[in-house]
N, C-alpha and C positions, 0 to 999 in steps of 0.2 A: 307602804315603805317597809312594813314589818317583814314581808316575804323576801325582800332584798337581804335583810339581816339574816334571816333563816338560811337562805341559799349561801350566803357568805360563811356562816358557821358550818354548814354541811360540807362546803368545799374544804375548809380547814380540817374537818374530821377525816375526810377522804385522803387528804394529803398527809396527815399524821399516820393514817393506816398504811400509806405507801412507804413512808419512812420506816415504820416498824417491820413491814414485810421485806423491804430491801435489806434491813439489818439482819433479819433472820434467814436470809438467803432465798426467799421465795420471790424471785425477780419477775416471774410472769404475773403474779398478782400485784406486785408493786407497779408494774406498767399499767395494769388495768385501773388501779386506784389513782394513779396520776392522771389518767385520761378522765376518769369520773370527776376528780377534783377540779380539773381544768374546765370541764363542761359546766359544772356548777358555778365556778368562779366567773366564767364568761357570761353565763345567763344573768348572774347577779349584777355584773358590771353593766351589761347592756340595758337591763331593766332600770338600774339606778340612773344611768345616763339619760334614758328616755324620760323618766319622771322628772329629773332635774331640768331638762330642757323644756318640758311641757309646763312646768310651774311658772316659768317666766312669761308665758303668753296669757295667763289668766289675770 
């Protein structure tokens, strides 16, 4: 479960970097950071959902 938290924190860091890049005017990097943050957030959510559903079977 720890890796889910780490992925969630990493996604928040990427999304914060996207905001900073967007405010500074570097929109190409902001788009890249949003995509990276979204991927980390998606993998964290799917892993969390899989582990949550799997614990009910045990």
